[in-house]
C-alpha positions in Angstrom: 87.5 81.5 128.8 86.3 82.5 125.4 87.9 85.6 123.8 85.8 88.8 123.4 84.4 89.4 120.0 84.6 93.2 119.9 84.5 95.3 116.7 87.9 96.9 117.7 89.6 93.5 117.8 90.8 94.2 121.3 91.0 91.2 123.6 92.6 92.8 126.6 91.5 95.5 129.0 88.7 96.1 131.4 85.7 94.0 130.6 82.4 95.7 130.4 79.8 94.1 132.7 76.2 94.7 131.7 73.6 93.5 134.1 71.2 91.0 132.7 68.2 92.8 134.3 68.2 95.9 132.2 64.9 96.8 130.7 64.7 97.4 126.9 64.3 101.1 127.6 67.6 101.1 129.6 69.4 99.3 126.9 68.0 101.7 124.2 69.1 104.7 126.3 72.7 103.4 126.4 72.7 102.7 122.7 71.3 106.2 122.0 74.0 107.7 124.2 76.7 105.9 122.4 75.3 106.8 119.0 75.3 110.5 120.1 78.9 110.3 121.3 80.0 108.7 118.1 78.2 111.4 116.1 79.9 114.2 118.1 83.4 112.6 117.8 82.9 112.0 114.0 81.8 115.6 113.5 84.9 116.9 115.2 87.5 114.4 113.9 86.1 113.2 110.6 89.0 114.0 108.3 91.8 112.9 110.7 89.8 109.7 111.4 89.4 108.9 107.7 93.1 109.5 107.1 94.0 107.2 110.1 91.6 104.5 109.0 92.8 104.6 105.4 96.4 104.3 106.6 95.6 101.3 108.7 93.6 99.5 106.0 95.7 100.2 102.9 98.7 98.2 101.8 101.6 100.4 100.7 103.2 99.2 97.4 106.6 100.3 96.3 106.1 102.2 93.1 108.9 100.3 91.3 107.8 96.8 92.2 104.3 97.3 90.8 105.3 98.7 87.5 104.4 96.9 84.3 106.6 97.1 81.2 104.8 98.1 78.0 106.4 95.0 76.3 104.9 92.6 78.8 102.0 90.4 77.7 98.8 91.2 79.5 98.2 87.5 80.1 
């Protein structure tokens, strides 16, 4: 079985089953619902979400280990 390719990176949990007989209108309605939900959540939690995403994506460097001595050659 091929692993899911989800934006979240999750590969476990309850799989979403989408019927293959949806009309384009039904698929668009679901996408619009998800877009609206995302917008409402973003509007309410924008700052905490940005802080959380920044913390997850940044590498923390020890301030002493990255220091450069003024006498060091730049090359």
